[in-house]
C-alpha positions, -999 to 999 in steps of 0.1 A, spaced: 672 320 -97 648 348 -104 615 350 -86 583 355 -104 583 392 -95 617 399 -111 611 377 -141 597 399 -169 588 389 -205 611 409 -228 591 428 -253 593 460 -275 602 493 -260 566 504 -259 560 478 -232 590 487 -211 570 510 -189 541 487 -183 553 476 -148 558 511 -136 525 523 -150 508 493 -134 524 503 -100 512 539 -105 477 526 -113 478 502 -83 481 533 -60 447 542 -72 434 507 -67 400 496 -82 389 490 -47 402 523 -33 374 546 -45 342 527 -47 315 543 -68 279 548 -57 262 517 -68 228 516 -84 199 501 -64 193 476 -91 228 462 -88 224 458 -50 190 441 -55 205 417 -81 232 408 -56 207 402 -28 187 379 -51 218 360 -61 228 357 -24 193 344 -16 196 318 -44 230 307 -32 217 304 4 191 278 -5 216 258 -25 209 271 -60 183 245 -69 181 248 -107 145 252 -120 130 263 -87 109 294 -87 121 321 -63 88 340 -65 65 359 -88 70 396 -95 45 409 -68 61 386 -42 96 398 -52 85 435 -51 73 430 -15 103 410 -4 129 434 -17 110 466 -12 118 483 -45 99 497 -75 88 476 -104 114 494 -126 143 487 -102 133 450 -98 130 445 -136 165 461 -141 179 438 -115 163 408 -132 177 418 -165 212 418 -149 206 383 -136 193 371 -170 224 385 -187 246 366 -162 226 334 -166 217 333 -129 179 334 -133 152 342 -158 117 356 -155 91 331 -168 57 344 -178 23 328 -173 4 311 -145 32 289 -133 58 316 -140 81 336 -118 118 341 -113 133 307 -122 168 298 -110 192 287 -137 226 271 -137 250 301 -139 263 304 -174 300 297 -168 310 316 -199 291 346 -186 313 345 -155 344 342 -176 332 371 -198 326 393 -167 362 388 -155 377 392 -189 356 423 -196 368 440 -164 404 433 -173 399 444 -209 380 476 -200 405 487 -174 433 484 -200 454 457 -183 487 455 -201 507 427 -216 532 424 -188 505 422 -161 485 396 -181 514 373 -189 528 376 -154 494 365 -140 492 337 -165 527 324 -156 518 323 -119 486 304 -124 496 281 -153 527 268 -134 503 259 -106 479 243 -130 503 219 -146 515 207 -112 479 200 -101 470 185 -134 499 160 -131 486 150 -97 449 147 -107 449 137 -143 423 110 -152 425 84 -179 398 103 -197 419 135 -196 449 116 -211 427 103 -239 414 139 -246 449 154 -245 464 129 -269 435 130 -292 438 168 -296 475 166 -300 471 140 -328 444 162 -345 467 193 -341 496 175 -358 472 164 -386 457 199 -391 464 214 -425 483 247 -426 453 266 -441 429 254 -414 437 280 -388 404 280 -370 408 243 -363 443 248 -351 434 276 -327 404 256 -315 426 226 -306 451 247 -288 423 261 -267 408 227 -261 441 214 -248 444 244 -224 408 238 -212 415 201 -206 446 209 -185 427 235 -165 398 210 -159 423 183 -149 433 205 -119 398 197 -105 399 232 -90 369 253 -104 384 286 -93 418 280 -110 401 268 -142 378 299 -143 407 324 -138 428 307 -164 401 308 -190 394 344 -183 431 354 -187 433 333 -219 403 352 -233 419 385 -226 452 373 -242 432 369 -275 427 406 -277 465 411 -283 472 382 -306 476 384 -344 445 379 -365 441 349 -388 456 367 -418 488 373 -398 488 338 -383 487 323 -418 521 338 -425 537 326 -393 542 289 -403 575 284 -384 561 300 -353 530 278 -355 551 246 -359 571 257 -329 539 262 -308 527 227 -319 559 212 -308 558 230 -274 523 219 -269 532 183 -276 561 185 -251 537 200 -225 511 172 -229 537 144 -228 553 160 -197 519 161 -179 510 126 -190 544 112 -178 543 132 -146 574 152 -153 568 185 -134 601 201 -144 595 195 -182 559 206 -179 568 239 -163 596 245 -188 571 239 -217 546 263 -201 573 291 -198 584 285 -234 548 287 -247 541 319 -227 573 335 -239 565 328 -275 529 340 -271 541 372 -254 565 379 -282 538 374 -308 514 396 -290 540 423 -284 550 423 -321 513 426 -331 508 455 -307 539 473 -320 528 467 -357 493 480 -350 507 512 -334 531 517 -363 504 512 -390 478 534 -373 501 560 -359 484 556 -325 500 549 -291 470 535 -274 463 505 -297 428 518 -306 412 523 -339 390 554 -343 358 537 -354 332 518 -334 344 484 -347 382 484 -345 400 455 -362 428 452 -336 414 425 -313 403 390 -325 376 388 -298 359 419 -310 345 401 -340 326 378 -317 312 405 -295 281 426 -299 286 461 -313 278 476 -279 306 456 -262 331 466 -290 321 502 -285 325 499 -247 360 485 -253 370 515 -275 357 540 -250 372 523 -220 407 520 -235 406 557 -247 397 567 -211 425 545 -197 451 559 -221 440 595 -216 444 591 -178 421 620 -170 412 621 -133 378 609 -121 351 635 -126 365 648 -159 338 654 -185 347 637 -218 316 644 -239 279 640 -242 256 613 -255 249 630 -289 286 637 -294 295 600 -288 267 588 -310 279 611 -338 316 602 -333 311 564 -335 282 563 -359 260 541 -337 224 542 -326 213 555 -293 203 520 -282 238 507 -289 255 536 -272 233 533 -241 239 496 -238 277 503 -240 274 530 -214 255 507 -190 283 482 -193 309 508 -186 289 522 -157 286 487 -142 324 486 -140 327 522 -127 347 533 -158 323 562 -167 294 579 -151 264 593 -169 259 626 -152 225 643 -156 216 679 -157 227 711 -176 264 704 -171 260 667 -174 274 642 -199 298 614 -198 322 616 -169 354 596 -161 347 573 -131 369 551 -109 371 514 -120 351 493 -95 354 455 -95 326 448 -70 302 437 -97 327 412 -112 338 400 -77 302 394 -66 292 374 -97 323 352 -96 320 345 -58 284 335 -65 295 311 -92 322 296 -69 295 290 -43 274 272 -68 304 252 -80 310 243 -43 346 253 -42 361 233 -14 383 246 14 414 228 1 409 241 -34 403 276 -20 436 274 -1 454 261 -32 447 293 -51 452 316 -20 486 301 -13 498 306 -49 486 342 -49 501 351 -15 535 336 -24 535 356 -56 523 389 -43 549 395 -15 580 394 -38 561 415 -64 553 441 -37 590 440 -26 600 452 -61 572 476 -68 553 488 -37 558 525 -26 576 524 7 551 549 23 522 526 15 541 497 31 546 519 61 508 524 63 502 487 63 529 482 90 511 508 112 478 489 107 495 457 118 510 474 149 475 486 158 462 450 156 489 439 180 471 459 207 438 442 202 423 414 223 395 407 198 404 375 179 379 381 151 391 416 146 427 404 145 419 377 118 399 402 98 427 428 101 453 403 89 432 395 59 426 432 51 463 438 53 470 410 28 444 426 4 462 460 8 496 443 0 482 428 -32 469 462 -41 505 475 -43 520 445 -61 516 463 -94 495 437 -113 458 444 -117 450 410 -130 464 394 -98 447 421 -78 413 412 -92 417 375 -87 429 382 -52 398 403 -45 376 374 -56 395 348 -35 394 370 -4 357 378 -9 350 341 -12 371 332 19 350 310 42 345 327 75 313 311 90 318 278 108 355 280 111 369 277 147 386 307 161 422 299 171 435 309 206 449 343 212 485 329 212 480 317 177 466 351 166 496 368 180 518 345 160 500 354 128 505 391 136 542 384 141 545 366 108 528 395 90 551 420 106 581 400 93 566 398 58 562 436 57 597 442 71 611 420 42 590 439 17 602 472 30 638 460 27 631 451 -10 641 415 -1 620 394 -25 633 360 -13 629 367 24 594 381 18 583 349 0 599 328 27 580 347 55 547 343 35 553 306 34 557 305 72 525 324 76 506 300 53 521 270 71 507 285 104 473 289 88 474 253 76 485 241 110 453 255 125 427 250 98 442 218 85 426 194 110 453 168 108 478 191 123 457 209 150 466 187 179 502 198 176 496 234 166 518 249 194 548 228 184 544 236 148 543 273 150 
């Protein structure tokens, strides 16, 4: 039986090199060359951290502008730019008047979904990466949904299936809405806010590749097949049949992949382009673009062009007047698009005589920070955190065994060997986590890498008991065995060794096992 790493969705020839390109891009990881961050971004993150630290009390005033200026020690312009970021993210808003100030809001969940999706869209994540990540998480989701499904969830799922079967062929918007509603109910039924968030973000990116309504109208047989598969999925979840549910998920993903791949191939053929981009500021290729502001659509066009051109960081690609003239937009629209791209490190606006728009290095820190803040607000529990972590770690090792450059694995092995000489337990645990992050960097899937960065950034560290040195030495030994299996290109053994490491972690931090931890190692 093939592992997740070796299973690929078969698509047109244009997509055959996606995995190798992803591996090449993974060597220049989003986290490998961090850009110099703007002070306003840092201040926005400090404010968000302060809000989270006091429990995110919605409606509470954090302070008036003079108080905030004094607290954060920045200029009025910098503070206001930071507040604008927080307002766009739905974290807080500045209320005017006598009783005004910076008021804490419930984080807009859709804003968090959009940030994750935008990073993946703007870094040109490919179909293979996207559907591989979805396969990993959706298989986990149906298993958890079966365990945790409530009676209300059953009612919602069966209602949407009934409405889907009754939907007239010409009512495509209703049909798409019901498919999304069923996906959302399944994700919610996992009772894991992190997993639900990641799935919704990946589904949103998938929409960029799918056929538009005009094409969908002609795909009657395909739509009937998708309805039948969705019905099978819902009934399998309701009846608790894990095998049938996983089979339905894989069937649905394979059908969606083929539809997206055919649409991508058609678009390239009709436009004569290899990069899937239209030349104007409002390309018709992606469904989601119609629902986005012009500045976001322009940012998507520029970002994909930069990704496909593959110019090295620091390459000048034009000036502001040139881009405004090329895309026929106002200066305000262009600058809003440029700020969005700068926030993700995709471009830099370089000042001076030789300045202009310069290729940057994609940086996920903004997305990671916002998502971890949301997960803090959502009070992601330790068991739910470990659910997602376990799934990611079990998937990453076999993927790395197939795709990771051997010299990079050697570097991680050297780092683990250095840890073995340490007597500092905190340093050892931090090093093991850092090595896991490095391994996911070379697994060749940027969607999984981004999700992994979020999970590792959220990892609870404060208040957790330090295990004894003997336990830390055992973790080092497990990690050495994982890397040895990866270096041998042995997918199955790599996954097995990760399972042993995760079991050891659960033995210590899972309180019901700790009394017998030595026997269980």
